[in-house]
N, C-alpha and C positions, 0 to 999 in steps of 0.2 A: 176232315171230320172228326171229329174227339171219341179218343178210341180208350173205353174204362174195360179193363182186363180183370177181372173177380179171382184171387189166385186161392186155392188149396189151401188151409189151415197146415200147417206141418207141426204143429205142437202136441201134444198126446192129450186125448181129452179137452180139446177144443174143436166143437161143434157147432159156434156159432158163423155167422155171417151177416153182412152189413148190408146187405140189397137183397130183396124179397124178389121169387118174381115176378110178382106185379109191381114193385118198383121199376126191373127191369125192361117191361113193359112199357112202362111212361117213355124211361131214356130214349128207347128204341123210337117212340114214335113222336119223339124231339130232335130226331134226326142223329142218334149217338149212337158206337158203334157199341154191342156188348157182347166179350168174352165172357166165358163161365167156364173156371180147370172143373174136371171131375172131381171127384173128393171120396174116399172110402169113408170118411169119416162126418160129414155136413149135415146139421141137422134136416135140411130142407134136402127133399130130391129133387135131383137132377130133372127130372122129369116136367118140372114146373117152369124152367128154365131155358127147358128146349121147345115146350108148347108155346112161350112166351115170344120164342122170335128170337135167341141169342144164339151166338157160337160157340163151340165147346170146343176144352182144349183139355191137353191132358194133363195129371197131375202135377204140378211143379214146373209145368212148362216156361212161367212166366220169368225162367230165367235169359230163353230163347224169342220171346214177345216180340212183337215191331218197336225199335226204340221210340217213335212216339205214341207206343201205350201208356194207360196212365194203370198202374197196378195199383189195386186193391184188396189190402188184406187187414187182417185186427189186431193178433198176437203177432210178435216179435218173429224175426227171419232167424232160418240157421246160421248160427254164429263161426262160418266157416270162412271168415277174412276176406273174403272175397269181392272186387269194387262193384257197386253198386252204379249200377247209369241210367236207369229210370227214374222216371217221378213217382215217388211212392207216398200210396196214402195209406197210414197205421198207425198205430199206439208206436211210437217209437223208446221213450222211456228213457231220454238220449239228453234231459234241459236239467236236472238235478243234480249234476255229479255223478251218477251211475258209473261205476266203471264201465258195462257193457253197453253204456249211452256211449261213450265218450267214442269208444270203439267202432260200434255202429255210425257216429256222426266222420271219424275217419275213411271209412268204407266212401262213404256219399263222397267224401272230398276227393279218394282217389279214382272214383268212377266218374265223377260229372255228373250223378244223379242228386235227385232233390227229395227232401223230406217231408209229407202233409201230416202233421205229427195231429192223431184225432184228436190228441189231448189240448189242442194248440186252436181249435175251429171254432170260433169265436165271434159274436156278432161286435154292431160299434160297440156297447157298452161293456165288451169284456166278456160276456157269459157265455158256454159253451153253449153250442144249437144243438150238438146230440151227445146223450152219456147213459153208458147203459149203469148209472149210481143204482135206481133202484132194483132191478134185482142183484146187482153185488151187495146191496146191502141186505137185502129181502134173505139172500143166500148164506150169507154171512154171520147172520143172525141166528140162524140155523142151527150152522158148523159147532158156533160158537155155544148155543144150548147143547149139541153130540158131546162135547167136548165136557163141559158140565155136567150131564148125564154118566158120562165115563169115571169122571172121579168121584161119583157117590158110590158107582159100583168100585173104587179102587183100580182102576183100568186107567191108561190112557186114549182116547178116542181111535179106532181104529179106521179106516179106508171109508171114506163117502165117494159117492159118484153122482152119475147124469139119473134124473130124475125127470118122468116122462110130462110133468106139469104141477104148476105151484100144488093142487090139488091131493097131488100123492104125497108133496115133498109135507104136507101138513099128517096127513095120517099117518106117516112112516115116524115121524119125528112125534107125533101125541101116542104112539104105544111106545114109544123108548122112555116117555118121560111117565104116563101110567105106569108100565111096568115098574119101575125106579118105586114108586108109591112115596115120593119124598115130598113136601114141601114144596112149590115152584119157586127158583130163586128170585132175586132182582137185579135187572139191568139197570145201567145209566148211558145213555146215548149222548155221546159227545157228535154236535152236526146234527141236531134232530130237526134242523128246519129244512136242509137239503135232501135233493135227490135218492143219497146212501142212507138219510137219519130217518126218513119216510119210511124206506122198503125195511131197514131194520124192523123202526118202531110198528111197525105194520106185521111183522110176522110175530113177535113180542107178545103185544096184544091178541094174536089169532091162538097164541100157545098159551093165553094164563099169564103171562110174565110181568109183573108191574115192571114198569119203563117209568125211571128220573129223563127228563128229556132235557138236553140244555143244547145253547147255543152261543153264538156269538157274545150275547148280554153277559152269561153267565161266565163266560170264559174272559172277557176283559183284562179283568185285571191282573194275569199274566200269571197266577199260581203263587204258592201250590193248591195242591187240590183235595184236599184229607176226602172229599165225596167219592171220589173211584175209587178207595180203598175199602169204602162204607159197602158197595156193594158186591155181590157176587162175581158179574158179570159187566164187562166194561165194552163198550161197542166204539170202537172209532172211528170215524165217516166225514173224519175232515183232512183234506187233501195236505202235505205237505208240500212249505214254503217258507220262503222267507219271512220273520215275527211269529210262526207260528209256537204256544206258548208250549212247552212240556208239561203232558198230562202223567206222565210215567215216568217217572226218574230212577237210575240204578236202583236207588236204596228200598223202593218199593218190596223187592225181593225180599229183603228179611224185617221191613217192617209193619208190625202189627198193623193187621188186614181181614177183612173176608173176603177180598177179592180173590178169585180164582181162577175165573178166564176171561182174555182179554183177544176180541177178535176186534184185530187192526185190520177192517173190511178196507181201511184205504191203503193198507199195504206197502209201505214205501220203506223199509228198516237199512237201506243202503244211504238213503238222502242223506247228507248234512244238515235237513231242518226237522227228520224225523221227530214226534211227540212222544214215542214211546221208546224208551234207552234202556228196555231190559234184554233186550232181544237184538240180531244182525242180520238173520235170512228168513226169507220168506217157506213158509211149508208149503206142501203140496196136496193133491187126493189121498195119494197112497198114508201118509203119514201128517196128517192134517193140525194136530196138536206138538208143538216144541216144549217139552217142561224145561221153563229154566230155574226152577227153584221145588224141593222133594218136599217140606215137610214146614208149613203144609203147605200142598200141592201148585203152584202158580204156569202155566198153560195159558201159551201163545200159541195160537191160530191166525193165517198172514198167509191166505192162497189168493194169489194175483190174478185166475181169473173166474173167480166166484159165479159170473151172473152164465157161465156154460153148465155151470150143474141145472140150468133151465133155460135148454139152448135156443128152443121154439121161439116162449116167450120173450125170452132178452129180446134176439134177434129181431122178431115184428116189430118190437119198441121200439130197440134202436133205429133200423132201416127206416121207420117212419117217421123219426126225427131228422135223420142226415139226407133226406131225400129232395127237398127244396134246396138245400147246400147242392148236392150231383148234380142239379139240374145246373146250378150255375159254371159248370166245368170244364164250360170253352171256352169262359176268360179267369185264368188264372194269375191275372195281377189284379184283380181287387178283391172287394168284399170278402169274406172269409178265406179263400186260397190267397190272395194277397197276404194278409195277415200272417196267416201260418207259415209263407214262404218268407217273412220277413223275419218272423223267430227263429226260423231254420236259420238262416243267412246268420244270423245275432249272435246265434252258438256255437255255429260253425267257424266265424274269426275269430271266436276266444281259442280252440281248440288250439295246444300246445302242440 
């Protein structure tokens, strides 16, 4: 019997989950065993999982789970250096040269476990089968607008937090923009045709922000891209990968520009392929804006768990996308799981 163990997230402000009670019930009916850890922060109450028939376990007890259990979480594991013996489904952020990712792979090698990276669950055409992209774009655009509003007040954006719903987020942001009384900023979205770009564009449109939408056709010439500097806000919605052009070079800090806020929603500053060369670390919920230049101000916001600002909506959306793949967990050698394991094996073999 395939045993799926849904762990509690251990990262602060991470309330999402990749499986809903309804999805768990489907897996149980299909003959799977499902264990769900208790959680002090998960947005979906435990009652729903219990009613679906899931077994329960203490928060963080995945470390002692049966060896055949497949551990399912979203964000990173605590960086304690311990060997990882289980098969893990999660976002590893380990295949683009990230230092922390390399250490994660070494932990898997030491313990004999396997990483099935959620970012690399792809279909036969190489397209991801599930992504939080829409809500990452939506929330990322909202944070960028908050950073811009703070600049108009002569300050740097303060803490952001979880919202009950997208409607609540819109009301909160609208009141902030109205209080400023300034004309709405202009925004350029690169990657506008994808999930992330669509979410970012939808939020901007809801806030009355004019949007220039760019995708592959507009960036194919490889740069430079002076149009980015001619907008108030730049929203990067393209994942860093080999061949990605540089949209914002280091020289942009001191170049003549209208640009005041960069929302790096793809958020991969430590990658060798990052298209934004003016910052080198992520920001967080407490300090969402990193000021990289003072006069005129230029802020970067790059929060790497943006969809958790809207944990219920983003979890439901993602879980619905992922469920068809979870139904095939009884055969890890083929399909999306076989491809993910091959990716893990390739990168593990390249470790120094």
